[in-house]
N, C-alpha and C positions, 0 to 999 in steps of 0.2 A: 272554122277555127278562128278565134278572135271575134271581134264584133262583126255581126253580119252587115253593119253599115259600111264597114271598111274592107271586108274580106276580098282578097285578091289571090286566088290559088296559083296564079301564074307569076306573081311577083315575089319579091324577097320575103322571107319569114322575119317578122319583127319580134325581137326578144327584149322584153323590158326587165331590167335588173334593179330592184329596189333593195338597197343594201347599205352597209356601213363602210368604214374606211378600208376594210379588208379587200373591198372590190377594186381599189385603185392604188394600194400601197404595196411596194415590193421590199426587198431586203435593204435597200438604201434610202427608202422614203417614198413619198407620193410620186406617181407616174401619170402621164397623160392617159385618159380613159381608153384610147385605142391601142395602147401598148399590147402587142401580141402575147406577152407572157402572163398577163392578168387573167384570172380564172373566167370572167365573162367571155373573153375573146377565145380562150382555150375551148370553152364549151361551144361557142359559135362554130369554130372550125370542125369540131367533132360532129356537130349536128349536120353541117354542110356535107361532110364526108359520108354520113349515114343516109341522108335523104336526097342528096344531089340538088340542093336548093340553096341559094345564097341566103345568109343570115345577117340581118342588121341589128346591132346591139345598141340599146339606149340605157345608159346607167344613170340612176338617180341615187346619189350617195354623197355624203360629206362627213368630215371627222365628227365623231360623237353622235352619229345617228342612232336614235333609239325609238322605242315604240310610241312615245308621246309625240315626237315630231313627225313620225311616219303616219300616225293616225290622223294628224292634221292634214298631211299631204294628200292622203287618199280620200278624205272627206271634204276638204275645203279648198285645196289648191287646184284651180280649174285646169291649169296646164297639165299637171301630172294626171289628173283624173281623165281628161278627155283627149289630150294630145298624146300622152304616153300610154296609159293603161288601156283606154278604150280602143286604141289602134293596135294593141299587142296581139300577136299570135301565140305567144308563150311568155311566161313570167317566172322570175327567180326572186325569192324573198330571202335575203341574207341578213337577218337582224338578230338582236338579242345579246351579242357579245358585250356591248357597252352597258346595257341594262342590268346584266347579271354581275358585272364587275363589283368586287367589294369596295366599300367606301370607308375612308378614315376620317373625313370631315363631312358635315351635313351638306348635301348638294346645293341647298339654297345659298350657302356661303360662297360656293364656286360660281353660282349663277350671277352673283353680284359683281364679279370681277370687272366686266366691261363698263360698269356704271360708277366705279370708284374714280374720283378726281381729287387732286391733279394726277398727272401721269406718273410722277415719281412715287406717290403714295400707292397708286395702283400696282406698280411693279413690286414694291415691298410687300403689299398684301398678297399678290399672287405667289411670290417666293415663299412667304410664310406658310400659306396653305399647302404648297408642294412639299415643304420641309416636314410638316407635321402629319401629312397624309399617311405615309407608310407606318408611322408609329401608331396612328389611330386604328389602322387595319389590324396590326398585330395585337393591340390592346383589346380589341373586340373580337379577335380570332376570326375575322372575316365574316361575321354573322350577318352584317347588314349590307345589302346590295343597293345599287343606285336606284333601282325601281323595285318596290316590294313585289313579292310573288303574286299576290292577288290582283294588284293593279296591272302587272305585266300580263297575266292571263286574260283579264278583261279586255285590254287594248289589243293584244295580239289576236285574240279571237275576232274582234271587230275588224281588224285590218284584213285578215284572211277572207272574211265574209265580203267586205267591200271590194277586195281585189277580184274575187270570184265573180261578183256582179259586174264590175266595170270591164273585165276581160271577157265577159259572156261565157264563162266556164272553159276558157282556153287552157291548154296544158300548163302545168305549173309545178314548181318544186320549192321546198323550203330547205335552206342550208342552216344547219344548227350552229349554236354559238361556239366560238373558239375559247381557249383558256389562255394562260400566259406563263411566262417565267420572268416576272417583272418585279424589281425592287420597289417600284412605286406602289404596288399592291401587296407589299409585304411578303411576296412569294406564297400567298395564301389564296385559295379559291375553293373553299369547302362546299359551296352550293352548286358548283358547276354540274355535277352529275344529275342532281335533282332538277335543276333548271333545264338541262338538255332533255330529260325525260318529259318535263312539262311541255316543252315546245313540240316534241314528237307527238304527244297526245293531241294537242290542239291542231297540228298539221293534219293528223289522221282524221280528225273530226270533220275537216273540210276537204278531205280527199287529196291532200298534197303528199306526194312522196317526200321522204325526209332524208337528207344527206347529213350524217353526223360528221362534223368537221375535225374535231380534236384527234380521233384516231388517224386521220390523214396528215395532221400537223405534227403529232408527237414524234414520228421517226426523224423529223428534220428540226427538232426543237433547238438543237445547238446552232442552227443557222437562222433563227428568228431575227427579225429586225432589232436594232440596238435598243428599242423600247421594250423588247421581250414579249411583244404582242403580235406584230404583223409578220406576214408569212414570206418565206423564201420562194423562189420561182418553182422549186420542186413541189411545194405544197399547192401553189396555184394550178400547176399542171394536173395534180391528182384531183383537186376539188372540181376543176373544170370538166374533167372527164367523167367524174361521178354525176355532176349536174346533167351533162349530155345523156348519160346512160339512163337517167330518170326521165328525161323529157322525150327522147326519141320514140319509145313505144307509144306514148300518148300522141305524138305528132303523127305517127303512122296509123293511128287508130287501133293498134293492137291492145291498148289499155284505154278504156273510155274515161275521160275526166268526169267528175261527178255532175257537171253541168252548172247551170246558173241558179243561184239562190232565188227562190220565189217568195213573193210577199203579196199581200192584197193589193190589187190594182196593177200588178206587174205587166200583164199583157196589154192593158190600156196604155200604160206609160211607154212601152216599146212601140206600140202603134203610132203614138204621137211623135216619138223621136224619129221613126222611120220616114215620116212625112216632111221632116225639116230638110232644109237645103244644106246638108253636111257636105264637106269636101271629101271626096272619095279616093283621092290619090294617096299612095302609101307615104 
């Protein structure tokens, strides 16, 4: 399980979580990543209880994480590729929520915010975009998402392929995108159902079980964070247990992960890698 270069069946199980801000935000705002109420840590405890083995969680997430940034991370960021994913015994992918959110102003205008000078002009520019965003979403009826469907499908497919390769076919699960009850998004999210189905299809293509998040969020929708997006602890508990339920059969070997994606020269590349002086400690 995990990379054969680092495998240690007697050591702790290393769970890598590649996700967005739902992985570290509670009902009152961001929390430290080791907070026991967050879903990665709920999942870790449930896995420990099921298999009798300590679980170490490594979370890679930041506000506004999407497929563009994650694709860069799993193909170019050497730390995430080789120190996080290649050492992982299991992986959770919790992406898509930000990508599928409706937009009321073109994303490039938002991307310019950090580069506007002087600071007073930047603050006015940011306030203007925030003020017009809900009206823009309502005007377009939420038809435009932050990342177009075709681009999301292309990048998410490549992310899952890379993750399978870097984790050497280790157990994995995909957590589907959440929705919102947010005035900033005009209280509209018409593409959520279709985008969730898209992610489920791509996950199945790569052999990842799929945890649909919104049915686990909706019963607690009145307790969402003040932004109308992030989850209360009850939702974190349910998501974490669902993640563990999807991972445990794979970890136990009851359900075989699909294995490592193969490509021309793969065996030779592994043979060369195995001869290098890799650090083997967990």
